[in-house]
PDB file of N, CA, C and O in Angstrom, chain B, residues numbered from 101:
ATOM      1  N   MET B 101      23.824 -61.984  13.853  1.00  0.00           N
ATOM      2  CA  MET B 101      22.460 -61.846  12.994  1.00  0.00           C
ATOM      3  C   MET B 101      21.926 -63.160  13.156  1.00  0.00           C
ATOM      4  O   MET B 101      22.678 -64.132  13.210  1.00  0.00           O
ATOM      5  N   ALA B 102      20.619 -63.269  13.242  1.00  0.00           N
ATOM      6  CA  ALA B 102      19.818 -64.254  13.310  1.00  0.00           C
ATOM      7  C   ALA B 102      19.717 -64.765  11.898  1.00  0.00           C
ATOM      8  O   ALA B 102      19.783 -63.931  10.995  1.00  0.00           O
ATOM      9  N   ASN B 103      19.561 -66.060  11.594  1.00  0.00           N
ATOM     10  CA  ASN B 103      19.563 -66.710  10.719  1.00  0.00           C
ATOM     11  C   ASN B 103      17.747 -67.685  10.479  1.00  0.00           C
ATOM     12  O   ASN B 103      17.196 -68.144   9.479  1.00  0.00           O
ATOM     13  N   ILE B 104      17.388 -67.634  11.824  1.00  0.00           N
ATOM     14  CA  ILE B 104      16.055 -67.910  11.546  1.00  0.00           C
ATOM     15  C   ILE B 104      14.819 -67.033  11.487  1.00  0.00           C
ATOM     16  O   ILE B 104      14.603 -66.110  12.273  1.00  0.00           O
ATOM     17  N   LYS B 105      13.986 -67.418  10.439  1.00  0.00           N
ATOM     18  CA  LYS B 105      12.962 -66.691  10.155  1.00  0.00           C
ATOM     19  C   LYS B 105      12.084 -66.007  11.126  1.00  0.00           C
ATOM     20  O   LYS B 105      11.775 -64.816  11.106  1.00  0.00           O
ATOM     21  N   SER B 106      11.707 -66.941  12.010  1.00  0.00           N
ATOM     22  CA  SER B 106      11.004 -66.245  13.080  1.00  0.00           C
ATOM     23  C   SER B 106      11.796 -64.932  13.902  1.00  0.00           C
ATOM     24  O   SER B 106      11.417 -63.875  14.407  1.00  0.00           O
ATOM     25  N   GLN B 107      12.943 -65.548  13.750  1.00  0.00           N
ATOM     26  CA  GLN B 107      14.010 -64.688  14.913  1.00  0.00           C
ATOM     27  C   GLN B 107      14.126 -63.255  14.104  1.00  0.00           C
ATOM     28  O   GLN B 107      13.900 -62.185  14.668  1.00  0.00           O
ATOM     29  N   MET B 108      14.460 -63.346  12.885  1.00  0.00           N
ATOM     30  CA  MET B 108      14.098 -62.183  12.263  1.00  0.00           C
ATOM     31  C   MET B 108      13.339 -61.351  12.439  1.00  0.00           C
ATOM     32  O   MET B 108      13.677 -60.178  12.604  1.00  0.00           O
ATOM     33  N   LYS B 109      11.967 -61.815  12.447  1.00  0.00           N
ATOM     34  CA  LYS B 109      10.628 -61.165  12.696  1.00  0.00           C
ATOM     35  C   LYS B 109      10.441 -60.697  13.963  1.00  0.00           C
ATOM     36  O   LYS B 109       9.614 -59.806  14.161  1.00  0.00           O
ATOM     37  N   ARG B 110      11.097 -61.173  14.867  1.00  0.00           N
ATOM     38  CA  ARG B 110      10.994 -61.027  16.613  1.00  0.00           C
ATOM     39  C   ARG B 110      11.838 -59.665  16.400  1.00  0.00           C
ATOM     40  O   ARG B 110      11.246 -58.646  16.757  1.00  0.00           O
ATOM     41  N   ASN B 111      13.251 -59.487  15.821  1.00  0.00           N
ATOM     42  CA  ASN B 111      13.705 -58.627  15.897  1.00  0.00           C
ATOM     43  C   ASN B 111      13.553 -57.268  15.341  1.00  0.00           C
ATOM     44  O   ASN B 111      13.849 -56.213  15.901  1.00  0.00           O
ATOM     45  N   ARG B 112      13.017 -57.446  14.084  1.00  0.00           N
ATOM     46  CA  ARG B 112      12.203 -56.254  13.722  1.00  0.00           C
ATOM     47  C   ARG B 112      11.178 -55.880  14.540  1.00  0.00           C
ATOM     48  O   ARG B 112      11.085 -54.654  14.608  1.00  0.00           O
ATOM     49  N   GLN B 113      10.408 -56.452  15.159  1.00  0.00           N
ATOM     50  CA  GLN B 113       8.965 -56.270  16.149  1.00  0.00           C
ATOM     51  C   GLN B 113       9.868 -55.538  17.118  1.00  0.00           C
ATOM     52  O   GLN B 113       9.775 -54.352  17.435  1.00  0.00           O
ATOM     53  N   ASN B 114      10.811 -56.477  17.568  1.00  0.00           N
ATOM     54  CA  ASN B 114      11.798 -55.404  18.657  1.00  0.00           C
ATOM     55  C   ASN B 114      12.136 -53.977  18.739  1.00  0.00           C
ATOM     56  O   ASN B 114      12.031 -53.145  19.640  1.00  0.00           O
ATOM     57  N   ASP B 115      12.652 -53.931  17.311  1.00  0.00           N
ATOM     58  CA  ASP B 115      13.381 -52.568  16.884  1.00  0.00           C
ATOM     59  C   ASP B 115      12.009 -51.389  16.922  1.00  0.00           C
ATOM     60  O   ASP B 115      12.230 -50.324  17.499  1.00  0.00           O
ATOM     61  N   ALA B 116      10.951 -51.564  16.446  1.00  0.00           N
ATOM     62  CA  ALA B 116       9.745 -51.045  15.969  1.00  0.00           C
ATOM     63  C   ALA B 116       8.938 -50.347  17.134  1.00  0.00           C
ATOM     64  O   ALA B 116       8.431 -49.230  17.239  1.00  0.00           O
ATOM     65  N   ARG B 117       9.025 -51.509  18.016  1.00  0.00           N
ATOM     66  CA  ARG B 117       8.567 -51.114  19.672  1.00  0.00           C
ATOM     67  C   ARG B 117       9.174 -50.496  20.657  1.00  0.00           C
ATOM     68  O   ARG B 117       8.647 -49.936  21.618  1.00  0.00           O
ATOM     69  N   ASN B 118      11.001 -50.674  20.249  1.00  0.00           N
ATOM     70  CA  ASN B 118      11.663 -49.891  20.982  1.00  0.00           C
ATOM     71  C   ASN B 118      11.627 -48.580  20.258  1.00  0.00           C
ATOM     72  O   ASN B 118      12.067 -47.809  21.111  1.00  0.00           O
ATOM     73  N   GLN B 119      11.434 -48.058  19.471  1.00  0.00           N
ATOM     74  CA  GLN B 119      11.733 -46.649  18.754  1.00  0.00           C
ATOM     75  C   GLN B 119      10.219 -46.067  19.106  1.00  0.00           C
ATOM     76  O   GLN B 119      10.156 -44.912  19.525  1.00  0.00           O
ATOM     77  N   ARG B 120       9.290 -46.652  18.985  1.00  0.00           N
ATOM     78  CA  ARG B 120       7.543 -46.267  19.685  1.00  0.00           C
ATOM     79  C   ARG B 120       7.730 -45.934  21.177  1.00  0.00           C
ATOM     80  O   ARG B 120       7.157 -44.930  21.601  1.00  0.00           O
ATOM     81  N   ASN B 121       8.617 -46.820  22.175  1.00  0.00           N
ATOM     82  CA  ASN B 121       8.107 -46.502  23.407  1.00  0.00           C
ATOM     83  C   ASN B 121       9.398 -45.386  23.861  1.00  0.00           C
ATOM     84  O   ASN B 121       9.249 -44.561  24.763  1.00  0.00           O
ATOM     85  N   ARG B 122      10.670 -45.534  23.060  1.00  0.00           N
ATOM     86  CA  ARG B 122      11.778 -44.130  23.340  1.00  0.00           C
ATOM     87  C   ARG B 122      10.570 -43.185  22.901  1.00  0.00           C
ATOM     88  O   ARG B 122       9.964 -42.727  23.869  1.00  0.00           O
ATOM     89  N   ALA B 123      10.269 -42.940  22.122  1.00  0.00           N
ATOM     90  CA  ALA B 123       9.268 -41.592  21.500  1.00  0.00           C
ATOM     91  C   ALA B 123       8.307 -41.202  22.798  1.00  0.00           C
ATOM     92  O   ALA B 123       8.372 -40.100  23.344  1.00  0.00           O
ATOM     93  N   ILE B 124       7.311 -42.375  23.257  1.00  0.00           N
ATOM     94  CA  ILE B 124       6.557 -42.167  24.376  1.00  0.00           C
ATOM     95  C   ILE B 124       6.950 -41.807  25.650  1.00  0.00           C
ATOM     96  O   ILE B 124       6.236 -41.164  26.420  1.00  0.00           O
ATOM     97  N   ARG B 125       8.485 -42.350  25.988  1.00  0.00           N
ATOM     98  CA  ARG B 125       9.142 -41.850  27.362  1.00  0.00           C
ATOM     99  C   ARG B 125       9.803 -39.890  26.702  1.00  0.00           C
ATOM    100  O   ARG B 125       9.943 -38.879  27.390  1.00  0.00           O
ATOM    101  N   SER B 126       9.968 -40.021  25.674  1.00  0.00           N
ATOM    102  CA  SER B 126      10.592 -38.653  25.405  1.00  0.00           C
ATOM    103  C   SER B 126       9.341 -37.482  25.621  1.00  0.00           C
ATOM    104  O   SER B 126       9.590 -36.437  26.222  1.00  0.00           O
ATOM    105  N   GLU B 127       8.052 -37.755  25.098  1.00  0.00           N
ATOM    106  CA  GLU B 127       7.304 -37.277  25.288  1.00  0.00           C
ATOM    107  C   GLU B 127       6.696 -36.928  26.749  1.00  0.00           C
ATOM    108  O   GLU B 127       6.275 -35.805  27.027  1.00  0.00           O
ATOM    109  N   LEU B 128       6.698 -37.687  27.376  1.00  0.00           N
ATOM    110  CA  LEU B 128       6.569 -38.026  28.708  1.00  0.00           C
ATOM    111  C   LEU B 128       7.148 -36.757  29.364  1.00  0.00           C
ATOM    112  O   LEU B 128       6.511 -35.867  29.927  1.00  0.00           O
ATOM    113  N   LYS B 129       8.429 -36.845  29.188  1.00  0.00           N
ATOM    114  CA  LYS B 129       9.809 -36.021  29.783  1.00  0.00           C
ATOM    115  C   LYS B 129       9.455 -34.254  29.412  1.00  0.00           C
ATOM    116  O   LYS B 129       9.602 -33.274  30.142  1.00  0.00           O
ATOM    117  N   THR B 130       9.005 -34.335  28.159  1.00  0.00           N
ATOM    118  CA  THR B 130       8.721 -33.118  27.812  1.00  0.00           C
ATOM    119  C   THR B 130       7.202 -32.425  28.310  1.00  0.00           C
ATOM    120  O   THR B 130       7.029 -31.240  28.597  1.00  0.00           O
ATOM    121  N   ARG B 131       6.404 -33.269  28.321  1.00  0.00           N
ATOM    122  CA  ARG B 131       5.273 -32.557  29.101  1.00  0.00           C
ATOM    123  C   ARG B 131       5.511 -32.359  30.665  1.00  0.00           C
ATOM    124  O   ARG B 131       5.121 -31.349  31.249  1.00  0.00           O
ATOM    125  N   GLU B 132       6.016 -33.143  31.139  1.00  0.00           N
ATOM    126  CA  GLU B 132       6.843 -32.831  32.608  1.00  0.00           C
ATOM    127  C   GLU B 132       6.937 -31.606  32.611  1.00  0.00           C
ATOM    128  O   GLU B 132       6.122 -30.831  33.112  1.00  0.00           O
ATOM    129  N   LYS B 133       8.074 -31.290  31.978  1.00  0.00           N
ATOM    130  CA  LYS B 133       8.821 -29.939  31.933  1.00  0.00           C
ATOM    131  C   LYS B 133       8.005 -28.948  31.823  1.00  0.00           C
ATOM    132  O   LYS B 133       7.923 -28.032  32.641  1.00  0.00           O
ATOM    133  N   ASN B 134       7.152 -29.093  30.510  1.00  0.00           N
ATOM    134  CA  ASN B 134       6.222 -28.123  30.284  1.00  0.00           C
ATOM    135  C   ASN B 134       5.130 -27.821  31.473  1.00  0.00           C
ATOM    136  O   ASN B 134       4.436 -26.813  31.604  1.00  0.00           O
ATOM    137  N   ALA B 135       5.155 -28.390  31.875  1.00  0.00           N
ATOM    138  CA  ALA B 135       3.870 -28.522  33.429  1.00  0.00           C
ATOM    139  C   ALA B 135       4.941 -27.631  34.331  1.00  0.00           C
ATOM    140  O   ALA B 135       4.642 -26.500  34.716  1.00  0.00           O
ATOM    141  N   LEU B 136       5.910 -28.100  34.557  1.00  0.00           N
ATOM    142  CA  LEU B 136       6.536 -27.416  36.089  1.00  0.00           C
ATOM    143  C   LEU B 136       7.289 -25.878  35.525  1.00  0.00           C
ATOM    144  O   LEU B 136       7.814 -25.117  36.337  1.00  0.00           O
ATOM    145  N   ALA B 137       7.245 -25.579  34.051  1.00  0.00           N
ATOM    146  CA  ALA B 137       7.764 -24.264  33.826  1.00  0.00           C
ATOM    147  C   ALA B 137       6.766 -23.354  33.737  1.00  0.00           C
ATOM    148  O   ALA B 137       7.074 -22.164  33.793  1.00  0.00           O
ATOM    149  N   ALA B 138       5.446 -23.722  33.590  1.00  0.00           N
ATOM    150  CA  ALA B 138       3.816 -23.194  33.515  1.00  0.00           C
ATOM    151  C   ALA B 138       3.785 -22.959  34.993  1.00  0.00           C
ATOM    152  O   ALA B 138       3.253 -21.933  35.416  1.00  0.00           O
ATOM    153  N   ALA B 139       4.322 -23.845  35.819  1.00  0.00           N
ATOM    154  CA  ALA B 139       3.966 -23.604  37.165  1.00  0.00           C
ATOM    155  C   ALA B 139       4.836 -22.531  37.744  1.00  0.00           C
ATOM    156  O   ALA B 139       4.398 -21.804  38.635  1.00  0.00           O
ATOM    157  N   GLU B 140       6.159 -22.390  37.233  1.00  0.00           N
ATOM    158  CA  GLU B 140       7.244 -21.531  37.913  1.00  0.00           C
ATOM    159  C   GLU B 140       6.969 -20.143  37.310  1.00  0.00           C
ATOM    160  O   GLU B 140       7.517 -19.177  37.840  1.00  0.00           O
ATOM    161  N   SER B 141       6.291 -19.989  36.412  1.00  0.00           N
ATOM    162  CA  SER B 141       6.101 -18.918  35.829  1.00  0.00           C
ATOM    163  C   SER B 141       4.890 -18.266  36.354  1.00  0.00           C
ATOM    164  O   SER B 141       4.479 -17.233  35.827  1.00  0.00           O
ATOM    165  N   GLY B 142       4.277 -18.819  37.389  1.00  0.00           N
ATOM    166  CA  GLY B 142       3.024 -18.577  38.242  1.00  0.00           C
ATOM    167  C   GLY B 142       1.613 -18.589  37.434  1.00  0.00           C
ATOM    168  O   GLY B 142       0.533 -18.280  37.938  1.00  0.00           O
ATOM    169  N   ASP B 143       1.786 -18.939  36.297  1.00  0.00           N
ATOM    170  CA  ASP B 143       0.497 -19.048  35.673  1.00  0.00           C
ATOM    171  C   ASP B 143      -0.234 -20.102  36.148  1.00  0.00           C
ATOM    172  O   ASP B 143       0.093 -21.145  35.581  1.00  0.00           O
ATOM    173  N   ALA B 144      -1.173 -20.254  37.038  1.00  0.00           N
ATOM    174  CA  ALA B 144      -1.691 -21.251  37.626  1.00  0.00           C
ATOM    175  C   ALA B 144      -2.843 -22.052  36.510  1.00  0.00           C
ATOM    176  O   ALA B 144      -2.753 -23.279  36.474  1.00  0.00           O
ATOM    177  N   ALA B 145      -3.772 -21.472  35.726  1.00  0.00           N
ATOM    178  CA  ALA B 145      -4.637 -21.978  34.959  1.00  0.00           C
ATOM    179  C   ALA B 145      -3.695 -22.791  34.010  1.00  0.00           C
ATOM    180  O   ALA B 145      -4.040 -23.972  33.962  1.00  0.00           O
ATOM    181  N   GLU B 146      -2.344 -22.426  33.060  1.00  0.00           N
ATOM    182  CA  GLU B 146      -1.868 -23.014  32.445  1.00  0.00           C
ATOM    183  C   GLU B 146      -0.873 -23.889  33.047  1.00  0.00           C
ATOM    184  O   GLU B 146      -0.144 -24.535  32.294  1.00  0.00           O
ATOM    185  N   ALA B 147      -0.734 -24.005  34.467  1.00  0.00           N
ATOM    186  CA  ALA B 147       0.206 -24.939  34.683  1.00  0.00           C
ATOM    187  C   ALA B 147      -0.885 -26.243  35.234  1.00  0.00           C
ATOM    188  O   ALA B 147      -0.579 -27.425  35.389  1.00  0.00           O
ATOM    189  N   GLU B 148      -2.095 -25.659  35.439  1.00  0.00           N
ATOM    190  CA  GLU B 148      -3.386 -26.971  35.966  1.00  0.00           C
ATOM    191  C   GLU B 148      -3.269 -27.531  34.367  1.00  0.00           C
ATOM    192  O   GLU B 148      -2.884 -28.674  34.119  1.00  0.00           O
ATOM    193  N   GLU B 149      -3.584 -26.742  33.523  1.00  0.00           N
ATOM    194  CA  GLU B 149      -3.633 -27.686  32.113  1.00  0.00           C
ATOM    195  C   GLU B 149      -2.349 -28.306  31.709  1.00  0.00           C
ATOM    196  O   GLU B 149      -2.546 -29.473  31.370  1.00  0.00           O
ATOM    197  N   MET B 150      -1.428 -28.046  31.643  1.00  0.00           N
ATOM    198  CA  MET B 150      -0.056 -28.882  31.391  1.00  0.00           C
ATOM    199  C   MET B 150      -0.222 -29.565  32.548  1.00  0.00           C
ATOM    200  O   MET B 150      -1.050 -30.272  31.973  1.00  0.00           O
ATOM    201  N   LEU B 151      -0.209 -29.955  33.501  1.00  0.00           N
ATOM    202  CA  LEU B 151      -0.396 -31.098  34.519  1.00  0.00           C
ATOM    203  C   LEU B 151      -1.369 -31.718  33.836  1.00  0.00           C
ATOM    204  O   LEU B 151      -0.932 -32.750  33.328  1.00  0.00           O
ATOM    205  N   ARG B 152      -2.600 -31.510  33.589  1.00  0.00           N
ATOM    206  CA  ARG B 152      -3.466 -32.536  33.141  1.00  0.00           C
ATOM    207  C   ARG B 152      -3.290 -33.294  32.008  1.00  0.00           C
ATOM    208  O   ARG B 152      -3.506 -34.504  31.944  1.00  0.00           O
ATOM    209  N   LEU B 153      -2.840 -32.485  30.978  1.00  0.00           N
ATOM    210  CA  LEU B 153      -2.252 -33.136  29.690  1.00  0.00           C
ATOM    211  C   LEU B 153      -1.062 -34.082  29.705  1.00  0.00           C
ATOM    212  O   LEU B 153      -0.782 -34.934  28.862  1.00  0.00           O
ATOM    213  N   ALA B 154      -0.299 -33.713  31.025  1.00  0.00           N
ATOM    214  CA  ALA B 154       1.238 -34.455  31.205  1.00  0.00           C
ATOM    215  C   ALA B 154       0.720 -35.682  32.006  1.00  0.00           C
ATOM    216  O   ALA B 154       1.361 -36.708  31.780  1.00  0.00           O
ATOM    217  N   GLN B 155      -0.710 -35.846  33.248  1.00  0.00           N
ATOM    218  CA  GLN B 155      -0.993 -37.167  33.517  1.00  0.00           C
ATOM    219  C   GLN B 155      -1.998 -37.906  32.533  1.00  0.00           C
ATOM    220  O   GLN B 155      -2.255 -39.109  32.576  1.00  0.00           O
ATOM    221  N   LYS B 156      -2.397 -37.201  31.850  1.00  0.00           N
ATOM    222  CA  LYS B 156      -3.177 -37.977  30.676  1.00  0.00           C
ATOM    223  C   LYS B 156      -2.199 -38.706  29.838  1.00  0.00           C
ATOM    224  O   LYS B 156      -2.643 -39.739  29.337  1.00  0.00           O
ATOM    225  N   ARG B 157      -0.711 -38.343  29.515  1.00  0.00           N
ATOM    226  CA  ARG B 157       0.122 -38.764  28.751  1.00  0.00           C
ATOM    227  C   ARG B 157       0.451 -40.184  29.436  1.00  0.00           C
ATOM    228  O   ARG B 157       0.425 -41.330  28.987  1.00  0.00           O
ATOM    229  N   ILE B 158       0.800 -39.607  30.819  1.00  0.00           N
ATOM    230  CA  ILE B 158       1.451 -41.007  31.692  1.00  0.00           C
ATOM    231  C   ILE B 158       0.319 -42.306  31.598  1.00  0.00           C
ATOM    232  O   ILE B 158       0.553 -43.464  31.252  1.00  0.00           O
ATOM    233  N   ASP B 159      -0.892 -41.744  31.999  1.00  0.00           N
ATOM    234  CA  ASP B 159      -1.487 -42.654  32.341  1.00  0.00           C
ATOM    235  C   ASP B 159      -1.729 -43.656  30.556  1.00  0.00           C
ATOM    236  O   ASP B 159      -1.848 -44.881  30.515  1.00  0.00           O
ATOM    237  N   MET B 160      -1.744 -42.887  29.501  1.00  0.00           N
ATOM    238  CA  MET B 160      -1.892 -43.542  27.881  1.00  0.00           C
ATOM    239  C   MET B 160      -0.705 -44.586  28.403  1.00  0.00           C
ATOM    240  O   MET B 160      -1.060 -45.717  28.736  1.00  0.00           O
ATOM    241  N   ALA B 161       0.478 -44.278  28.467  1.00  0.00           N
ATOM    242  CA  ALA B 161       1.651 -44.624  28.415  1.00  0.00           C
ATOM    243  C   ALA B 161       1.689 -45.996  29.406  1.00  0.00           C
ATOM    244  O   ALA B 161       2.523 -46.901  29.377  1.00  0.00           O
ATOM    245  N   ALA B 162       0.806 -45.890  30.071  1.00  0.00           N
ATOM    246  CA  ALA B 162       0.838 -47.157  31.393  1.00  0.00           C
ATOM    247  C   ALA B 162      -0.329 -48.101  30.544  1.00  0.00           C
ATOM    248  O   ALA B 162      -0.112 -49.309  30.446  1.00  0.00           O
ATOM    249  N   SER B 163      -1.317 -47.631  30.059  1.00  0.00           N
ATOM    250  CA  SER B 163      -2.338 -48.639  29.612  1.00  0.00           C
ATOM    251  C   SER B 163      -1.742 -49.356  28.191  1.00  0.00           C
ATOM    252  O   SER B 163      -2.294 -50.351  27.720  1.00  0.00           O
ATOM    253  N   LYS B 164      -0.808 -48.867  27.701  1.00  0.00           N
ATOM    254  CA  LYS B 164       0.077 -49.646  26.446  1.00  0.00           C
ATOM    255  C   LYS B 164       1.054 -50.187  26.912  1.00  0.00           C
ATOM    256  O   LYS B 164       1.770 -50.833  26.146  1.00  0.00           O
ATOM    257  N   GLY B 165       1.397 -50.090  28.350  1.00  0.00           N
ATOM    258  CA  GLY B 165       2.378 -51.267  28.666  1.00  0.00           C
ATOM    259  C   GLY B 165       3.998 -50.324  28.402  1.00  0.00           C
ATOM    260  O   GLY B 165       5.075 -50.858  28.137  1.00  0.00           O
ATOM    261  N   VAL B 166       3.802 -49.142  28.535  1.00  0.00           N
ATOM    262  CA  VAL B 166       5.454 -48.618  28.345  1.00  0.00           C
ATOM    263  C   VAL B 166       5.711 -48.399  29.456  1.00  0.00           C
ATOM    264  O   VAL B 166       6.850 -48.740  29.776  1.00  0.00           O
ATOM    265  N   LEU B 167       5.035 -47.897  30.314  1.00  0.00           N
ATOM    266  CA  LEU B 167       5.204 -47.743  32.286  1.00  0.00           C
ATOM    267  C   LEU B 167       4.161 -48.974  32.973  1.00  0.00           C
ATOM    268  O   LEU B 167       3.060 -49.432  32.668  1.00  0.00           O
ATOM    269  N   HIS B 168       4.962 -49.175  33.846  1.00  0.00           N
ATOM    270  CA  HIS B 168       4.369 -50.194  34.954  1.00  0.00           C
ATOM    271  C   HIS B 168       3.149 -49.195  35.394  1.00  0.00           C
ATOM    272  O   HIS B 168       3.284 -48.011  35.084  1.00  0.00           O
ATOM    273  N   GLU B 169       2.160 -49.528  35.982  1.00  0.00           N
ATOM    274  CA  GLU B 169       0.748 -48.865  36.469  1.00  0.00           C
ATOM    275  C   GLU B 169       1.539 -48.286  37.545  1.00  0.00           C
ATOM    276  O   GLU B 169       1.621 -47.058  37.552  1.00  0.00           O
ATOM    277  N   ASN B 170       2.229 -49.046  38.596  1.00  0.00           N
ATOM    278  CA  ASN B 170       2.756 -48.145  40.060  1.00  0.00           C
ATOM    279  C   ASN B 170       3.795 -47.085  39.422  1.00  0.00           C
ATOM    280  O   ASN B 170       3.653 -45.910  39.761  1.00  0.00           O
ATOM    281  N   THR B 171       4.845 -47.424  38.510  1.00  0.00           N
ATOM    282  CA  THR B 171       5.368 -46.224  37.923  1.00  0.00           C
ATOM    283  C   THR B 171       4.977 -45.119  37.649  1.00  0.00           C
ATOM    284  O   THR B 171       5.671 -44.107  37.737  1.00  0.00           O
ATOM    285  N   ALA B 172       3.272 -45.177  37.106  1.00  0.00           N
ATOM    286  CA  ALA B 172       2.758 -43.924  36.523  1.00  0.00           C
ATOM    287  C   ALA B 172       2.016 -43.334  37.597  1.00  0.00           C
ATOM    288  O   ALA B 172       1.639 -42.175  37.429  1.00  0.00           O
ATOM    289  N   ALA B 173       1.683 -44.028  38.873  1.00  0.00           N
ATOM    290  CA  ALA B 173       1.101 -43.465  39.846  1.00  0.00           C
ATOM    291  C   ALA B 173       2.043 -42.897  40.392  1.00  0.00           C
ATOM    292  O   ALA B 173       1.945 -41.777  40.895  1.00  0.00           O
ATOM    293  N   ARG B 174       3.139 -43.617  40.373  1.00  0.00           N
ATOM    294  CA  ARG B 174       4.118 -42.425  41.546  1.00  0.00           C
ATOM    295  C   ARG B 174       4.675 -41.217  40.854  1.00  0.00           C
ATOM    296  O   ARG B 174       4.849 -40.147  41.437  1.00  0.00           O
ATOM    297  N   ARG B 175       5.012 -41.472  39.304  1.00  0.00           N
ATOM    298  CA  ARG B 175       5.117 -40.097  38.645  1.00  0.00           C
ATOM    299  C   ARG B 175       3.946 -38.846  38.439  1.00  0.00           C
ATOM    300  O   ARG B 175       4.200 -37.642  38.430  1.00  0.00           O
ATOM    301  N   LYS B 176       3.117 -39.236  38.340  1.00  0.00           N
ATOM    302  CA  LYS B 176       1.896 -38.498  38.328  1.00  0.00           C
ATOM    303  C   LYS B 176       1.939 -37.828  39.718  1.00  0.00           C
ATOM    304  O   LYS B 176       2.061 -36.603  39.713  1.00  0.00           O
ATOM    305  N   ALA B 177       1.839 -38.591  41.153  1.00  0.00           N
ATOM    306  CA  ALA B 177       2.045 -38.019  42.596  1.00  0.00           C
ATOM    307  C   ALA B 177       3.080 -37.169  42.339  1.00  0.00           C
ATOM    308  O   ALA B 177       2.821 -35.973  42.466  1.00  0.00           O
ATOM    309  N   ARG B 178       4.350 -37.518  41.961  1.00  0.00           N
ATOM    310  CA  ARG B 178       5.244 -36.288  42.368  1.00  0.00           C
ATOM    311  C   ARG B 178       5.024 -35.175  41.305  1.00  0.00           C
ATOM    312  O   ARG B 178       4.864 -34.011  41.672  1.00  0.00           O
ATOM    313  N   LEU B 179       5.016 -35.452  40.257  1.00  0.00           N
ATOM    314  CA  LEU B 179       4.468 -34.053  39.485  1.00  0.00           C
ATOM    315  C   LEU B 179       3.570 -33.357  39.932  1.00  0.00           C
ATOM    316  O   LEU B 179       3.792 -32.156  39.781  1.00  0.00           O
ATOM    317  N   THR B 180       2.477 -33.643  40.508  1.00  0.00           N
ATOM    318  CA  THR B 180       1.008 -32.775  40.680  1.00  0.00           C
ATOM    319  C   THR B 180       1.994 -32.156  42.191  1.00  0.00           C
ATOM    320  O   THR B 180       1.986 -30.969  42.515  1.00  0.00           O
ATOM    321  N   ARG B 181       2.733 -33.173  42.907  1.00  0.00           N
ATOM    322  CA  ARG B 181       3.168 -32.344  44.184  1.00  0.00           C
ATOM    323  C   ARG B 181       4.122 -31.233  43.901  1.00  0.00           C
ATOM    324  O   ARG B 181       4.146 -30.165  44.513  1.00  0.00           O
ATOM    325  N   ARG B 182       4.865 -31.561  42.969  1.00  0.00           N
ATOM    326  CA  ARG B 182       5.696 -30.431  42.682  1.00  0.00           C
ATOM    327  C   ARG B 182       5.311 -29.433  41.971  1.00  0.00           C
ATOM    328  O   ARG B 182       6.033 -28.443  41.849  1.00  0.00           O
ATOM    329  N   VAL B 183       4.078 -29.530  41.368  1.00  0.00           N
ATOM    330  CA  VAL B 183       3.321 -28.404  40.632  1.00  0.00           C
ATOM    331  C   VAL B 183       2.636 -27.100  41.532  1.00  0.00           C
ATOM    332  O   VAL B 183       2.598 -25.877  41.401  1.00  0.00           O
ATOM    333  N   ARG B 184       2.080 -28.187  42.603  1.00  0.00           N
ATOM    334  CA  ARG B 184       1.009 -27.412  43.604  1.00  0.00           C
ATOM    335  C   ARG B 184       2.032 -26.729  44.421  1.00  0.00           C
ATOM    336  O   ARG B 184       1.587 -25.694  44.919  1.00  0.00           O
ATOM    337  N   SER B 185       3.463 -27.023  44.764  1.00  0.00           N
ATOM    338  CA  SER B 185       4.202 -26.776  45.686  1.00  0.00           C
ATOM    339  C   SER B 185       4.654 -25.258  44.984  1.00  0.00           C
ATOM    340  O   SER B 185       4.738 -24.190  45.592  1.00  0.00           O
ATOM    341  N   LEU B 186       4.899 -25.480  43.617  1.00  0.00           N
ATOM    342  CA  LEU B 186       5.382 -24.238  43.011  1.00  0.00           C
ATOM    343  C   LEU B 186       4.371 -22.985  42.987  1.00  0.00           C
ATOM    344  O   LEU B 186       4.722 -21.809  43.080  1.00  0.00           O
ATOM    345  N   LEU B 187       3.037 -23.459  42.842  1.00  0.00           N
ATOM    346  CA  LEU B 187       2.069 -22.618  42.570  1.00  0.00           C
ATOM    347  C   LEU B 187       1.578 -21.854  43.716  1.00  0.00           C
ATOM    348  O   LEU B 187       1.096 -20.727  43.597  1.00  0.00           O
ATOM    349  N   ALA B 188       1.767 -22.795  45.399  1.00  0.00           N
ATOM    350  CA  ALA B 188       1.757 -22.251  46.424  1.00  0.00           C
ATOM    351  C   ALA B 188       2.434 -20.879  46.871  1.00  0.00           C
ATOM    352  O   ALA B 188       2.300 -20.472  48.025  1.00  0.00           O
TER     353      ALA B 188
END
């Protein structure tokens, strides 16, 4: 445990950021899963909507610094490719 006041504050900040980032990453996984499930069901309109929402959240995570920009682009591309192949 830290004895220095600034390090105690830094630890609190790190814990808060860690929890926030973990929640965002969890939501991303859920949204990607929902998009794939909608595509597997064959409902093209719902699948496109779920894909749009997933891509939006991935972009938001990248803008907040939770994901690297290239990681976000790669995840969006892979998700889009999988959804489109399931719908085809």
